[in-house]
Chimera marker file (.cmm) of the C-alpha trace (Angstrom):
<marker_set name="trace">
<marker id="1" x="60.450" y="114.941" z="24.235" r="1" g="1" b="0" radius="0.5"/>
<marker id="2" x="63.365" y="115.768" z="21.932" r="1" g="1" b="0" radius="0.5"/>
<marker id="3" x="66.414" y="117.700" z="23.056" r="1" g="1" b="0" radius="0.5"/>
<marker id="4" x="68.265" y="119.639" z="20.367" r="1" g="1" b="0" radius="0.5"/>
<marker id="5" x="71.892" y="120.732" z="20.589" r="1" g="1" b="0" radius="0.5"/>
<marker id="6" x="72.210" y="124.536" z="20.278" r="1" g="1" b="0" radius="0.5"/>
<marker id="7" x="75.304" y="124.383" z="18.085" r="1" g="1" b="0" radius="0.5"/>
<marker id="8" x="75.094" y="121.357" z="15.803" r="1" g="1" b="0" radius="0.5"/>
<marker id="9" x="71.277" y="121.057" z="16.048" r="1" g="1" b="0" radius="0.5"/>
<marker id="10" x="71.377" y="117.252" z="16.442" r="1" g="1" b="0" radius="0.5"/>
<marker id="11" x="68.536" y="115.715" z="18.414" r="1" g="1" b="0" radius="0.5"/>
<marker id="12" x="68.478" y="113.357" z="21.384" r="1" g="1" b="0" radius="0.5"/>
<marker id="13" x="65.418" y="111.624" z="22.812" r="1" g="1" b="0" radius="0.5"/>
<marker id="14" x="66.886" y="111.129" z="26.268" r="1" g="1" b="0" radius="0.5"/>
<marker id="15" x="68.086" y="113.968" z="28.522" r="1" g="1" b="0" radius="0.5"/>
<marker id="16" x="71.029" y="111.855" z="29.714" r="1" g="1" b="0" radius="0.5"/>
<marker id="17" x="72.192" y="111.248" z="26.152" r="1" g="1" b="0" radius="0.5"/>
<marker id="18" x="71.742" y="114.939" z="25.397" r="1" g="1" b="0" radius="0.5"/>
<marker id="19" x="73.936" y="115.926" z="28.351" r="1" g="1" b="0" radius="0.5"/>
<marker id="20" x="76.482" y="113.284" z="27.336" r="1" g="1" b="0" radius="0.5"/>
<marker id="21" x="76.592" y="114.819" z="23.842" r="1" g="1" b="0" radius="0.5"/>
<marker id="22" x="77.130" y="118.312" z="25.288" r="1" g="1" b="0" radius="0.5"/>
<marker id="23" x="80.009" y="117.102" z="27.474" r="1" g="1" b="0" radius="0.5"/>
<marker id="24" x="81.626" y="115.147" z="24.641" r="1" g="1" b="0" radius="0.5"/>
<marker id="25" x="81.496" y="118.001" z="22.125" r="1" g="1" b="0" radius="0.5"/>
<marker id="26" x="81.908" y="121.017" z="24.466" r="1" g="1" b="0" radius="0.5"/>
<marker id="27" x="78.744" y="122.567" z="23.010" r="1" g="1" b="0" radius="0.5"/>
<marker id="28" x="77.146" y="125.020" z="25.440" r="1" g="1" b="0" radius="0.5"/>
<marker id="29" x="73.678" y="126.100" z="26.467" r="1" g="1" b="0" radius="0.5"/>
<marker id="30" x="72.972" y="129.715" z="27.422" r="1" g="1" b="0" radius="0.5"/>
<marker id="31" x="72.486" y="130.603" z="31.105" r="1" g="1" b="0" radius="0.5"/>
<marker id="32" x="71.693" y="134.307" z="30.748" r="1" g="1" b="0" radius="0.5"/>
<marker id="33" x="68.592" y="134.322" z="32.939" r="1" g="1" b="0" radius="0.5"/>
<marker id="34" x="66.048" y="135.043" z="30.218" r="1" g="1" b="0" radius="0.5"/>
<marker id="35" x="64.513" y="131.650" z="30.983" r="1" g="1" b="0" radius="0.5"/>
<marker id="36" x="64.397" y="129.672" z="34.221" r="1" g="1" b="0" radius="0.5"/>
<marker id="37" x="66.420" y="126.931" z="32.530" r="1" g="1" b="0" radius="0.5"/>
<marker id="38" x="69.439" y="126.611" z="30.260" r="1" g="1" b="0" radius="0.5"/>
<marker id="39" x="68.426" y="127.273" z="26.666" r="1" g="1" b="0" radius="0.5"/>
<marker id="40" x="69.630" y="127.767" z="23.120" r="1" g="1" b="0" radius="0.5"/>
<marker id="41" x="71.461" y="131.099" z="22.696" r="1" g="1" b="0" radius="0.5"/>
<marker id="42" x="69.295" y="133.584" z="20.817" r="1" g="1" b="0" radius="0.5"/>
<marker id="43" x="65.959" y="132.028" z="21.836" r="1" g="1" b="0" radius="0.5"/>
<marker id="44" x="63.106" y="134.561" z="21.906" r="1" g="1" b="0" radius="0.5"/>
<marker id="45" x="63.485" y="135.560" z="25.583" r="1" g="1" b="0" radius="0.5"/>
<marker id="46" x="67.284" y="135.070" z="25.694" r="1" g="1" b="0" radius="0.5"/>
<marker id="47" x="69.169" y="138.244" z="26.603" r="1" g="1" b="0" radius="0.5"/>
<marker id="48" x="71.348" y="137.684" z="23.510" r="1" g="1" b="0" radius="0.5"/>
<marker id="49" x="68.321" y="138.083" z="21.223" r="1" g="1" b="0" radius="0.5"/>
<marker id="50" x="68.097" y="141.748" z="20.165" r="1" g="1" b="0" radius="0.5"/>
<marker id="51" x="64.285" y="141.729" z="20.306" r="1" g="1" b="0" radius="0.5"/>
<marker id="52" x="64.069" y="140.164" z="23.769" r="1" g="1" b="0" radius="0.5"/>
<marker id="53" x="63.130" y="143.474" z="25.430" r="1" g="1" b="0" radius="0.5"/>
<marker id="54" x="59.974" y="143.764" z="23.312" r="1" g="1" b="0" radius="0.5"/>
<marker id="55" x="59.073" y="140.118" z="23.891" r="1" g="1" b="0" radius="0.5"/>
<marker id="56" x="59.592" y="140.457" z="27.652" r="1" g="1" b="0" radius="0.5"/>
<marker id="57" x="57.404" y="143.573" z="27.715" r="1" g="1" b="0" radius="0.5"/>
<marker id="58" x="54.678" y="141.589" z="25.968" r="1" g="1" b="0" radius="0.5"/>
<marker id="59" x="55.115" y="138.707" z="28.414" r="1" g="1" b="0" radius="0.5"/>
<marker id="60" x="54.673" y="141.055" z="31.382" r="1" g="1" b="0" radius="0.5"/>
<marker id="61" x="51.489" y="142.705" z="30.125" r="1" g="1" b="0" radius="0.5"/>
<marker id="62" x="52.505" y="145.699" z="28.028" r="1" g="1" b="0" radius="0.5"/>
<marker id="63" x="49.956" y="146.820" z="25.474" r="1" g="1" b="0" radius="0.5"/>
<marker id="64" x="50.473" y="146.043" z="21.793" r="1" g="1" b="0" radius="0.5"/>
<marker id="65" x="51.260" y="149.699" z="21.139" r="1" g="1" b="0" radius="0.5"/>
<marker id="66" x="53.942" y="149.759" z="23.859" r="1" g="1" b="0" radius="0.5"/>
<marker id="67" x="55.500" y="146.548" z="22.510" r="1" g="1" b="0" radius="0.5"/>
<marker id="68" x="55.540" y="148.018" z="18.999" r="1" g="1" b="0" radius="0.5"/>
<marker id="69" x="57.216" y="151.197" z="20.301" r="1" g="1" b="0" radius="0.5"/>
<marker id="70" x="59.891" y="149.142" z="22.049" r="1" g="1" b="0" radius="0.5"/>
<marker id="71" x="60.473" y="147.021" z="18.935" r="1" g="1" b="0" radius="0.5"/>
<marker id="72" x="60.776" y="150.125" z="16.731" r="1" g="1" b="0" radius="0.5"/>
<marker id="73" x="63.217" y="151.703" z="19.178" r="1" g="1" b="0" radius="0.5"/>
<marker id="74" x="65.357" y="148.543" z="19.078" r="1" g="1" b="0" radius="0.5"/>
<marker id="75" x="65.356" y="148.426" z="15.280" r="1" g="1" b="0" radius="0.5"/>
<marker id="76" x="66.110" y="152.124" z="14.871" r="1" g="1" b="0" radius="0.5"/>
<marker id="77" x="68.884" y="152.346" z="17.482" r="1" g="1" b="0" radius="0.5"/>
<marker id="78" x="70.701" y="149.026" z="17.109" r="1" g="1" b="0" radius="0.5"/>
<marker id="79" x="73.946" y="149.508" z="15.168" r="1" g="1" b="0" radius="0.5"/>
<marker id="80" x="74.314" y="147.285" z="12.144" r="1" g="1" b="0" radius="0.5"/>
<marker id="81" x="70.589" y="146.962" z="11.512" r="1" g="1" b="0" radius="0.5"/>
<marker id="82" x="69.719" y="148.362" z="8.115" r="1" g="1" b="0" radius="0.5"/>
<marker id="83" x="66.305" y="149.966" z="7.857" r="1" g="1" b="0" radius="0.5"/>
<marker id="84" x="65.020" y="149.851" z="4.299" r="1" g="1" b="0" radius="0.5"/>
<marker id="85" x="63.521" y="153.044" z="2.974" r="1" g="1" b="0" radius="0.5"/>
<marker id="86" x="59.864" y="152.861" z="2.057" r="1" g="1" b="0" radius="0.5"/>
<marker id="87" x="59.511" y="152.925" z="-1.753" r="1" g="1" b="0" radius="0.5"/>
<marker id="88" x="56.140" y="154.706" z="-1.588" r="1" g="1" b="0" radius="0.5"/>
<link id1="1" id2="2" r="1" g="1" b="0" radius="0.2"/>
<link id1="2" id2="3" r="1" g="1" b="0" radius="0.2"/>
<link id1="3" id2="4" r="1" g="1" b="0" radius="0.2"/>
<link id1="4" id2="5" r="1" g="1" b="0" radius="0.2"/>
<link id1="5" id2="6" r="1" g="1" b="0" radius="0.2"/>
<link id1="6" id2="7" r="1" g="1" b="0" radius="0.2"/>
<link id1="7" id2="8" r="1" g="1" b="0" radius="0.2"/>
<link id1="8" id2="9" r="1" g="1" b="0" radius="0.2"/>
<link id1="9" id2="10" r="1" g="1" b="0" radius="0.2"/>
<link id1="10" id2="11" r="1" g="1" b="0" radius="0.2"/>
<link id1="11" id2="12" r="1" g="1" b="0" radius="0.2"/>
<link id1="12" id2="13" r="1" g="1" b="0" radius="0.2"/>
<link id1="13" id2="14" r="1" g="1" b="0" radius="0.2"/>
<link id1="14" id2="15" r="1" g="1" b="0" radius="0.2"/>
<link id1="15" id2="16" r="1" g="1" b="0" radius="0.2"/>
<link id1="16" id2="17" r="1" g="1" b="0" radius="0.2"/>
<link id1="17" id2="18" r="1" g="1" b="0" radius="0.2"/>
<link id1="18" id2="19" r="1" g="1" b="0" radius="0.2"/>
<link id1="19" id2="20" r="1" g="1" b="0" radius="0.2"/>
<link id1="20" id2="21" r="1" g="1" b="0" radius="0.2"/>
<link id1="21" id2="22" r="1" g="1" b="0" radius="0.2"/>
<link id1="22" id2="23" r="1" g="1" b="0" radius="0.2"/>
<link id1="23" id2="24" r="1" g="1" b="0" radius="0.2"/>
<link id1="24" id2="25" r="1" g="1" b="0" radius="0.2"/>
<link id1="25" id2="26" r="1" g="1" b="0" radius="0.2"/>
<link id1="26" id2="27" r="1" g="1" b="0" radius="0.2"/>
<link id1="27" id2="28" r="1" g="1" b="0" radius="0.2"/>
<link id1="28" id2="29" r="1" g="1" b="0" radius="0.2"/>
<link id1="29" id2="30" r="1" g="1" b="0" radius="0.2"/>
<link id1="30" id2="31" r="1" g="1" b="0" radius="0.2"/>
<link id1="31" id2="32" r="1" g="1" b="0" radius="0.2"/>
<link id1="32" id2="33" r="1" g="1" b="0" radius="0.2"/>
<link id1="33" id2="34" r="1" g="1" b="0" radius="0.2"/>
<link id1="34" id2="35" r="1" g="1" b="0" radius="0.2"/>
<link id1="35" id2="36" r="1" g="1" b="0" radius="0.2"/>
<link id1="36" id2="37" r="1" g="1" b="0" radius="0.2"/>
<link id1="37" id2="38" r="1" g="1" b="0" radius="0.2"/>
<link id1="38" id2="39" r="1" g="1" b="0" radius="0.2"/>
<link id1="39" id2="40" r="1" g="1" b="0" radius="0.2"/>
<link id1="40" id2="41" r="1" g="1" b="0" radius="0.2"/>
<link id1="41" id2="42" r="1" g="1" b="0" radius="0.2"/>
<link id1="42" id2="43" r="1" g="1" b="0" radius="0.2"/>
<link id1="43" id2="44" r="1" g="1" b="0" radius="0.2"/>
<link id1="44" id2="45" r="1" g="1" b="0" radius="0.2"/>
<link id1="45" id2="46" r="1" g="1" b="0" radius="0.2"/>
<link id1="46" id2="47" r="1" g="1" b="0" radius="0.2"/>
<link id1="47" id2="48" r="1" g="1" b="0" radius="0.2"/>
<link id1="48" id2="49" r="1" g="1" b="0" radius="0.2"/>
<link id1="49" id2="50" r="1" g="1" b="0" radius="0.2"/>
<link id1="50" id2="51" r="1" g="1" b="0" radius="0.2"/>
<link id1="51" id2="52" r="1" g="1" b="0" radius="0.2"/>
<link id1="52" id2="53" r="1" g="1" b="0" radius="0.2"/>
<link id1="53" id2="54" r="1" g="1" b="0" radius="0.2"/>
<link id1="54" id2="55" r="1" g="1" b="0" radius="0.2"/>
<link id1="55" id2="56" r="1" g="1" b="0" radius="0.2"/>
<link id1="56" id2="57" r="1" g="1" b="0" radius="0.2"/>
<link id1="57" id2="58" r="1" g="1" b="0" radius="0.2"/>
<link id1="58" id2="59" r="1" g="1" b="0" radius="0.2"/>
<link id1="59" id2="60" r="1" g="1" b="0" radius="0.2"/>
<link id1="60" id2="61" r="1" g="1" b="0" radius="0.2"/>
<link id1="61" id2="62" r="1" g="1" b="0" radius="0.2"/>
<link id1="62" id2="63" r="1" g="1" b="0" radius="0.2"/>
<link id1="63" id2="64" r="1" g="1" b="0" radius="0.2"/>
<link id1="64" id2="65" r="1" g="1" b="0" radius="0.2"/>
<link id1="65" id2="66" r="1" g="1" b="0" radius="0.2"/>
<link id1="66" id2="67" r="1" g="1" b="0" radius="0.2"/>
<link id1="67" id2="68" r="1" g="1" b="0" radius="0.2"/>
<link id1="68" id2="69" r="1" g="1" b="0" radius="0.2"/>
<link id1="69" id2="70" r="1" g="1" b="0" radius="0.2"/>
<link id1="70" id2="71" r="1" g="1" b="0" radius="0.2"/>
<link id1="71" id2="72" r="1" g="1" b="0" radius="0.2"/>
<link id1="72" id2="73" r="1" g="1" b="0" radius="0.2"/>
<link id1="73" id2="74" r="1" g="1" b="0" radius="0.2"/>
<link id1="74" id2="75" r="1" g="1" b="0" radius="0.2"/>
<link id1="75" id2="76" r="1" g="1" b="0" radius="0.2"/>
<link id1="76" id2="77" r="1" g="1" b="0" radius="0.2"/>
<link id1="77" id2="78" r="1" g="1" b="0" radius="0.2"/>
<link id1="78" id2="79" r="1" g="1" b="0" radius="0.2"/>
<link id1="79" id2="80" r="1" g="1" b="0" radius="0.2"/>
<link id1="80" id2="81" r="1" g="1" b="0" radius="0.2"/>
<link id1="81" id2="82" r="1" g="1" b="0" radius="0.2"/>
<link id1="82" id2="83" r="1" g="1" b="0" radius="0.2"/>
<link id1="83" id2="84" r="1" g="1" b="0" radius="0.2"/>
<link id1="84" id2="85" r="1" g="1" b="0" radius="0.2"/>
<link id1="85" id2="86" r="1" g="1" b="0" radius="0.2"/>
<link id1="86" id2="87" r="1" g="1" b="0" radius="0.2"/>
<link id1="87" id2="88" r="1" g="1" b="0" radius="0.2"/>
</marker_set>
């Protein structure tokens, strides 16, 4: 198994070497609670990922239509997200 640093994206084959790299460089893993383990910030179920609410709804059994509604709500209400006008 390969372990990849969340900041510099370098890879380590051994977990011990990976942790040594994190300590030496002060790179951090995310501990938000979106996963049961420390992970790369912005991963699909990470709370720092804007679409995580839709992905979590899908994980917990929401229908495709409900997930689409959640995703559209996120896109339409998140500041800074540009929604392109349909040319047709």
